[in-house]
ZANU-759772 format. One record per residue (C-alpha): residue number from 0; y, z, x. Coordinates in steps of 0.2 Angstrom, whole numbers, plus 5000, padded with zeros to 4 digits. Example, Ala and Ser with C-alpha at 12.3 -4.5 7.8 and 13.67 -1.06 7.14 Angstrom:
2
@i: 0, v: 4978, w: 5039, u: 5062
@i: 1, v: 4995, w: 5036, u: 5068
% end
This chain:
257
@i: 0, v: 5277, w: 4663, u: 4953
@i: 1, v: 5286, w: 4653, u: 4967
@i: 2, v: 5284, w: 4635, u: 4961
@i: 3, v: 5291, w: 4628, u: 4978
@i: 4, v: 5277, w: 4637, u: 4987
@i: 5, v: 5264, w: 4630, u: 4975
@i: 6, v: 5270, w: 4612, u: 4977
@i: 7, v: 5271, w: 4614, u: 4996
@i: 8, v: 5253, w: 4621, u: 4996
@i: 9, v: 5247, w: 4607, u: 4986
@i: 10, v: 5256, w: 4594, u: 4996
@i: 11, v: 5243, w: 4595, u: 5010
@i: 12, v: 5227, w: 4584, u: 5008
@i: 13, v: 5216, w: 4596, u: 5016
@i: 14, v: 5222, w: 4610, u: 5005
@i: 15, v: 5219, w: 4599, u: 4990
@i: 16, v: 5202, w: 4595, u: 4996
@i: 17, v: 5198, w: 4614, u: 4997
@i: 18, v: 5204, w: 4616, u: 4979
@i: 19, v: 5193, w: 4602, u: 4973
@i: 20, v: 5178, w: 4610, u: 4982
@i: 21, v: 5181, w: 4627, u: 4974
@i: 22, v: 5183, w: 4618, u: 4957
@i: 23, v: 5166, w: 4610, u: 4959
@i: 24, v: 5158, w: 4627, u: 4964
@i: 25, v: 5168, w: 4643, u: 4964
@i: 26, v: 5165, w: 4659, u: 4974
@i: 27, v: 5162, w: 4650, u: 4991
@i: 28, v: 5162, w: 4659, u: 5009
@i: 29, v: 5173, w: 4654, u: 5023
@i: 30, v: 5158, w: 4646, u: 5032
@i: 31, v: 5154, w: 4636, u: 5017
@i: 32, v: 5172, w: 4629, u: 5015
@i: 33, v: 5172, w: 4625, u: 5033
@i: 34, v: 5157, w: 4614, u: 5031
@i: 35, v: 5168, w: 4604, u: 5018
@i: 36, v: 5181, w: 4599, u: 5031
@i: 37, v: 5172, w: 4590, u: 5045
@i: 38, v: 5180, w: 4592, u: 5062
@i: 39, v: 5191, w: 4607, u: 5057
@i: 40, v: 5189, w: 4623, u: 5066
@i: 41, v: 5186, w: 4640, u: 5057
@i: 42, v: 5203, w: 4645, u: 5061
@i: 43, v: 5211, w: 4629, u: 5054
@i: 44, v: 5202, w: 4632, u: 5038
@i: 45, v: 5207, w: 4650, u: 5037
@i: 46, v: 5226, w: 4645, u: 5039
@i: 47, v: 5224, w: 4633, u: 5025
@i: 48, v: 5216, w: 4646, u: 5014
@i: 49, v: 5230, w: 4658, u: 5018
@i: 50, v: 5243, w: 4646, u: 5012
@i: 51, v: 5233, w: 4643, u: 4996
@i: 52, v: 5231, w: 4662, u: 4994
@i: 53, v: 5250, w: 4665, u: 4997
@i: 54, v: 5254, w: 4652, u: 4983
@i: 55, v: 5242, w: 4661, u: 4971
@i: 56, v: 5231, w: 4646, u: 4970
@i: 57, v: 5215, w: 4655, u: 4976
@i: 58, v: 5210, w: 4673, u: 4975
@i: 59, v: 5197, w: 4682, u: 4986
@i: 60, v: 5185, w: 4696, u: 4982
@i: 61, v: 5172, w: 4706, u: 4993
@i: 62, v: 5154, w: 4704, u: 4987
@i: 63, v: 5144, w: 4715, u: 4998
@i: 64, v: 5148, w: 4709, u: 5016
@i: 65, v: 5154, w: 4692, u: 5010
@i: 66, v: 5172, w: 4687, u: 5006
@i: 67, v: 5171, w: 4675, u: 4992
@i: 68, v: 5185, w: 4662, u: 4988
@i: 69, v: 5189, w: 4658, u: 4970
@i: 70, v: 5200, w: 4645, u: 4962
@i: 71, v: 5215, w: 4652, u: 4953
@i: 72, v: 5221, w: 4638, u: 4941
@i: 73, v: 5234, w: 4649, u: 4932
@i: 74, v: 5249, w: 4643, u: 4943
@i: 75, v: 5245, w: 4625, u: 4939
@i: 76, v: 5244, w: 4629, u: 4921
@i: 77, v: 5261, w: 4638, u: 4922
@i: 78, v: 5269, w: 4622, u: 4930
@i: 79, v: 5260, w: 4612, u: 4917
@i: 80, v: 5268, w: 4622, u: 4903
@i: 81, v: 5285, w: 4621, u: 4910
@i: 82, v: 5285, w: 4602, u: 4915
@i: 83, v: 5274, w: 4594, u: 4902
@i: 84, v: 5282, w: 4596, u: 4885
@i: 85, v: 5272, w: 4598, u: 4869
@i: 86, v: 5278, w: 4580, u: 4864
@i: 87, v: 5270, w: 4572, u: 4879
@i: 88, v: 5255, w: 4583, u: 4882
@i: 89, v: 5244, w: 4574, u: 4869
@i: 90, v: 5248, w: 4557, u: 4876
@i: 91, v: 5245, w: 4563, u: 4894
@i: 92, v: 5228, w: 4570, u: 4889
@i: 93, v: 5224, w: 4554, u: 4879
@i: 94, v: 5228, w: 4543, u: 4895
@i: 95, v: 5218, w: 4555, u: 4906
@i: 96, v: 5203, w: 4553, u: 4894
@i: 97, v: 5205, w: 4534, u: 4894
@i: 98, v: 5205, w: 4533, u: 4913
@i: 99, v: 5190, w: 4544, u: 4914
@i: 100, v: 5181, w: 4533, u: 4901
@i: 101, v: 5186, w: 4517, u: 4910
@i: 102, v: 5180, w: 4523, u: 4927
@i: 103, v: 5163, w: 4528, u: 4920
@i: 104, v: 5166, w: 4546, u: 4920
@i: 105, v: 5168, w: 4559, u: 4906
@i: 106, v: 5184, w: 4569, u: 4903
@i: 107, v: 5173, w: 4584, u: 4901
@i: 108, v: 5164, w: 4583, u: 4917
@i: 109, v: 5175, w: 4597, u: 4925
@i: 110, v: 5172, w: 4608, u: 4910
@i: 111, v: 5153, w: 4608, u: 4913
@i: 112, v: 5155, w: 4616, u: 4930
@i: 113, v: 5157, w: 4633, u: 4923
@i: 114, v: 5155, w: 4646, u: 4936
@i: 115, v: 5145, w: 4662, u: 4933
@i: 116, v: 5160, w: 4672, u: 4940
@i: 117, v: 5177, w: 4667, u: 4935
@i: 118, v: 5193, w: 4675, u: 4943
@i: 119, v: 5211, w: 4672, u: 4937
@i: 120, v: 5227, w: 4680, u: 4944
@i: 121, v: 5245, w: 4680, u: 4938
@i: 122, v: 5261, w: 4689, u: 4943
@i: 123, v: 5271, w: 4695, u: 4928
@i: 124, v: 5288, w: 4703, u: 4929
@i: 125, v: 5283, w: 4718, u: 4919
@i: 126, v: 5277, w: 4736, u: 4922
@i: 127, v: 5259, w: 4740, u: 4922
@i: 128, v: 5262, w: 4750, u: 4907
@i: 129, v: 5269, w: 4735, u: 4898
@i: 130, v: 5254, w: 4724, u: 4903
@i: 131, v: 5242, w: 4738, u: 4898
@i: 132, v: 5250, w: 4739, u: 4880
@i: 133, v: 5249, w: 4720, u: 4879
@i: 134, v: 5230, w: 4719, u: 4882
@i: 135, v: 5225, w: 4734, u: 4872
@i: 136, v: 5236, w: 4733, u: 4856
@i: 137, v: 5232, w: 4720, u: 4842
@i: 138, v: 5251, w: 4718, u: 4838
@i: 139, v: 5253, w: 4710, u: 4855
@i: 140, v: 5236, w: 4701, u: 4857
@i: 141, v: 5238, w: 4691, u: 4841
@i: 142, v: 5254, w: 4683, u: 4849
@i: 143, v: 5245, w: 4676, u: 4864
@i: 144, v: 5226, w: 4677, u: 4862
@i: 145, v: 5223, w: 4663, u: 4850
@i: 146, v: 5228, w: 4673, u: 4836
@i: 147, v: 5215, w: 4687, u: 4839
@i: 148, v: 5219, w: 4705, u: 4835
@i: 149, v: 5211, w: 4714, u: 4849
@i: 150, v: 5210, w: 4733, u: 4850
@i: 151, v: 5203, w: 4740, u: 4867
@i: 152, v: 5200, w: 4758, u: 4866
@i: 153, v: 5190, w: 4770, u: 4877
@i: 154, v: 5174, w: 4767, u: 4866
@i: 155, v: 5175, w: 4748, u: 4862
@i: 156, v: 5182, w: 4731, u: 4863
@i: 157, v: 5185, w: 4725, u: 4845
@i: 158, v: 5192, w: 4708, u: 4840
@i: 159, v: 5196, w: 4700, u: 4823
@i: 160, v: 5202, w: 4683, u: 4820
@i: 161, v: 5217, w: 4678, u: 4809
@i: 162, v: 5206, w: 4678, u: 4793
@i: 163, v: 5199, w: 4695, u: 4797
@i: 164, v: 5182, w: 4689, u: 4803
@i: 165, v: 5174, w: 4698, u: 4818
@i: 166, v: 5177, w: 4689, u: 4834
@i: 167, v: 5171, w: 4702, u: 4846
@i: 168, v: 5163, w: 4719, u: 4846
@i: 169, v: 5157, w: 4726, u: 4863
@i: 170, v: 5157, w: 4743, u: 4872
@i: 171, v: 5171, w: 4748, u: 4884
@i: 172, v: 5164, w: 4751, u: 4901
@i: 173, v: 5179, w: 4758, u: 4911
@i: 174, v: 5196, w: 4763, u: 4903
@i: 175, v: 5209, w: 4769, u: 4916
@i: 176, v: 5226, w: 4766, u: 4910
@i: 177, v: 5237, w: 4757, u: 4916
@i: 178, v: 5226, w: 4751, u: 4930
@i: 179, v: 5209, w: 4745, u: 4925
@i: 180, v: 5200, w: 4740, u: 4910
@i: 181, v: 5182, w: 4734, u: 4909
@i: 182, v: 5173, w: 4729, u: 4893
@i: 183, v: 5159, w: 4718, u: 4887
@i: 184, v: 5161, w: 4701, u: 4879
@i: 185, v: 5152, w: 4692, u: 4866
@i: 186, v: 5160, w: 4677, u: 4857
@i: 187, v: 5155, w: 4681, u: 4839
@i: 188, v: 5167, w: 4668, u: 4832
@i: 189, v: 5154, w: 4654, u: 4836
@i: 190, v: 5136, w: 4655, u: 4830
@i: 191, v: 5129, w: 4647, u: 4846
@i: 192, v: 5139, w: 4657, u: 4858
@i: 193, v: 5135, w: 4673, u: 4848
@i: 194, v: 5116, w: 4670, u: 4852
@i: 195, v: 5119, w: 4672, u: 4871
@i: 196, v: 5119, w: 4688, u: 4881
@i: 197, v: 5134, w: 4699, u: 4883
@i: 198, v: 5145, w: 4696, u: 4898
@i: 199, v: 5159, w: 4707, u: 4906
@i: 200, v: 5178, w: 4706, u: 4908
@i: 201, v: 5188, w: 4716, u: 4920
@i: 202, v: 5207, w: 4718, u: 4920
@i: 203, v: 5215, w: 4725, u: 4935
@i: 204, v: 5234, w: 4728, u: 4936
@i: 205, v: 5243, w: 4732, u: 4952
@i: 206, v: 5261, w: 4736, u: 4954
@i: 207, v: 5271, w: 4725, u: 4966
@i: 208, v: 5289, w: 4726, u: 4973
@i: 209, v: 5304, w: 4720, u: 4962
@i: 210, v: 5297, w: 4726, u: 4945
@i: 211, v: 5282, w: 4713, u: 4946
@i: 212, v: 5264, w: 4717, u: 4943
@i: 213, v: 5249, w: 4707, u: 4948
@i: 214, v: 5236, w: 4705, u: 4934
@i: 215, v: 5218, w: 4700, u: 4939
@i: 216, v: 5205, w: 4695, u: 4926
@i: 217, v: 5187, w: 4693, u: 4931
@i: 218, v: 5174, w: 4687, u: 4919
@i: 219, v: 5156, w: 4689, u: 4926
@i: 220, v: 5138, w: 4693, u: 4921
@i: 221, v: 5138, w: 4675, u: 4913
@i: 222, v: 5120, w: 4671, u: 4919
@i: 223, v: 5114, w: 4673, u: 4902
@i: 224, v: 5128, w: 4665, u: 4893
@i: 225, v: 5131, w: 4648, u: 4900
@i: 226, v: 5139, w: 4641, u: 4885
@i: 227, v: 5151, w: 4655, u: 4884
@i: 228, v: 5155, w: 4652, u: 4903
@i: 229, v: 5159, w: 4634, u: 4899
@i: 230, v: 5170, w: 4638, u: 4884
@i: 231, v: 5181, w: 4651, u: 4892
@i: 232, v: 5183, w: 4643, u: 4909
@i: 233, v: 5199, w: 4634, u: 4915
@i: 234, v: 5210, w: 4631, u: 4900
@i: 235, v: 5202, w: 4645, u: 4890
@i: 236, v: 5208, w: 4660, u: 4901
@i: 237, v: 5223, w: 4650, u: 4908
@i: 238, v: 5231, w: 4649, u: 4891
@i: 239, v: 5228, w: 4667, u: 4887
@i: 240, v: 5236, w: 4673, u: 4904
@i: 241, v: 5250, w: 4660, u: 4903
@i: 242, v: 5254, w: 4666, u: 4885
@i: 243, v: 5254, w: 4684, u: 4890
@i: 244, v: 5266, w: 4681, u: 4905
@i: 245, v: 5277, w: 4671, u: 4894
@i: 246, v: 5277, w: 4684, u: 4880
@i: 247, v: 5281, w: 4699, u: 4891
@i: 248, v: 5294, w: 4690, u: 4901
@i: 249, v: 5304, w: 4681, u: 4887
@i: 250, v: 5299, w: 4691, u: 4871
@i: 251, v: 5292, w: 4674, u: 4863
@i: 252, v: 5275, w: 4667, u: 4862
@i: 253, v: 5271, w: 4652, u: 4873
@i: 254, v: 5270, w: 4640, u: 4858
@i: 255, v: 5289, w: 4644, u: 4854
@i: 256, v: 5295, w: 4643, u: 4872
% end
């Protein structure tokens, strides 16, 4: 990740406005985003979106004839992990909660805007084969996936917690190493979430120049699982991908960085 590019992209108030609008509702078209910036031409909005996409702050996906734009919060999470130490994080979050309470809002307002299609993207200095191993083998996943031992095979996605209880058990829908993995998702670790319908997770790995790979994670089919959507959105998936990147690039889990 190019931190300078991320900082430059976020320095512009129009680009911050576009990110705010995608945070409020993800998966917007260009026309919809243009409506959010009164007085700006379609070309002007396209230029701003191009800067955000180059910085990795948004991703785009074709859905039918439409090109949809999604907020990718992973670069911001990585900057947070680097610049906000574990000693100050708790105090910063407490102050943020206090500010929200004093202003009449709620610190959880953003978390309730859980989108039905969540898209995350991160660049990792690792080969596609290394990333594939890291997302399919339990000896890797337990080091960055909240302690879960996850085995992704051609038949199933099976996950157990640190105590051995079953956290997930869903069918594998696509298995194409080391490029694409698609599996079902049910959060069996929580009784309320376990009652919801099964959603879907797609992992796409694309090699880039310089020994870098682009990993895109799409969590969708969440219409019948609104509580699951809220629980995994934002920090949930961001911590997983930040931890995966840190583990592969340093050999150490995020908590020990």
